[in-house]
Structures are given as C-alpha cells and as structure tokens.
N, C-alpha and C positions, 0 to 999 in steps of 0.2 A: 805389250800387255802381259801381265803375269796372272795366272789363274790358280785358285785353290783346288784341292782335290777332296774327295769324300772318303771318310772312313768312320762309319757310325756303328755303334753297338745298340742292341735293342734295349738294354737296361738303362744306359746313361748317355744320351746324345750330348755332345759338347761341341764347342765352336772355337776355332783358332784360325790363324792365317798361315798359309804356306807361302814363303817367298823364295823364289828360285831365280836369281839373276844370273844369266849365262854369259855375261861379258867378263873377260879376264882383265879388268882394270882395277887398280887399288881403290879408286874413288867409289866405284859401284859396289865393290866388296864391303867397304866401310858402311855405305848407305844400307846395304842389305842387312848387315849386322844390327844397325840401329833400328831398322824397321821391324826386324824379328823381336828385338827387345821391347819395342812399343806394343807389338801384338801380344807379347807375354804379359805386359803390364795391364793391357786392356782386359785380358782374361782374369787377372787377379781382381780388378775392379768389379767385374761381373760375378765374383765369388768362386771362380774356379782356380784351385791351387793344385799343383801336382808334386808328388814326392820325387826325390832324386831318381833318375833313371826311367821315369814313366814317360811315355810318349802320348801327348794329348791327341784325341780324335780331331779330325779336320772337317769343318762344315762344308756341305756341298755348295758349290758356287761362290765361295768366298774369293774375292779378287783384290789384287793390288794393281793399279794402273800407274805406270810411270810414263809421263809424256815430257815434251821439251820444256813445259812451263809449270808442271804440278805433279803431285802424286795423290791418288785417291784410294781409300779403302772402302770396299763395298761388302755388305753382308750377303748371306745366302739368298736373300730376297731381291738382291740387286740394288738395294737402297744405299746411297752414299753415306758412310758413317764418318769419314774424315777427309778433308781436302787441305793440302798445304801447297801454296803457290806464291810466287814463282820459285821453282827449284833451280838454283843456279850454283853449281858446284864450284865454278871458278871464283866467284866473288862471295859466295855463301850468303847471298841476299835473299832472305825469305821475308817478304813484306807482310804477309798475313796468314793466319791459320783459322780455319772454321770447322768446328765439329757440329755435324748436323743432327746427331742423336741427342734428343732432349735430356734423357736421364743420363746421369754421369758425365754430362758435357763439360762441366767445370774441371772435373778430375782428368778427363782426357786432354783438355786444353793444357792443363798444367803439365801433364806427363809429356805431351808432344813438345811443348816449349822447352822443358828441361832437357829432353833427349837431344833436341836440335842445338840448344845452347852448349851442352857438353861436347857434342860432335864438333861444332864450329870452334870452340875453345881448344880442344885437343888438336884439331887439324890445322889451326892457325899457328901453332908452335913451330919452332925450327924443325924442318924435316917433314912436316905434315903436308896434307894435300893442298892446303891453301897458303903455305909459306912461300916467300919469294926468293 
C-alpha cells in the first residue's frame, strides 16, 4: 500500500496524490509514471493548475493501493475515487474501470482509459514491457 503525505497551507488547501513505488523494476516505474500523470490530470479537472516549478500541496490521507488484482485511489476521507482491475502487467488485461466519484466521473473514466491505452500501446511495441 502506498500512502499520501500532508502539506497544507492555511490560505489555499489543495489535494493531489503522492505515489512512491519503491520497487526497482521497469514495469512498476512505468506504472508509477502513468499514475502520477493521472493524478495530475485529476487535479486539472478539479480546477487546480500549477505553474512550471510549483509543487502542489498534498492532501492528508490520500492513498493509492496496488494489489495483485487492482489499484485504487482514495481521497483524504478514505472514500474510493477510482478502481481499476484486474491489473495484469504481463498480459495488460484490464477488464474494467470504475470511477466512484459522481462529479467529473466521465472525465476521469476517459482520462484513465486514455492513459492505460497509451501505456499499453507504448509497452506493446518492440522492446516494451509487453513485447515478446
């Protein structure tokens, strides 16, 4: 399980996800990069944009869970905001994605699908994680 950290200012509390995968494998490093990009896009949907060089504050309790068959994004209240399963790096078989947050759900679904599609397409090419 990966957990977010807190860094709030009194004037403008913001939320994003911190993803720190500590395994030294190329597949997990690629997945980490994709998840960070998804979290950034989620912030943009919620109206938060950052200038170059700015570091966004991190919401208390934000979590990303990676298990053998899924990954989940939880907000600071512990509510599941996104679930993608099954997560199978060898065959890149992702059967379904469910976004549980009602507002912006369609946007998040589209972003997650697009990020996964790009990741699978890129890694299916010669020399990629899924190439034979």
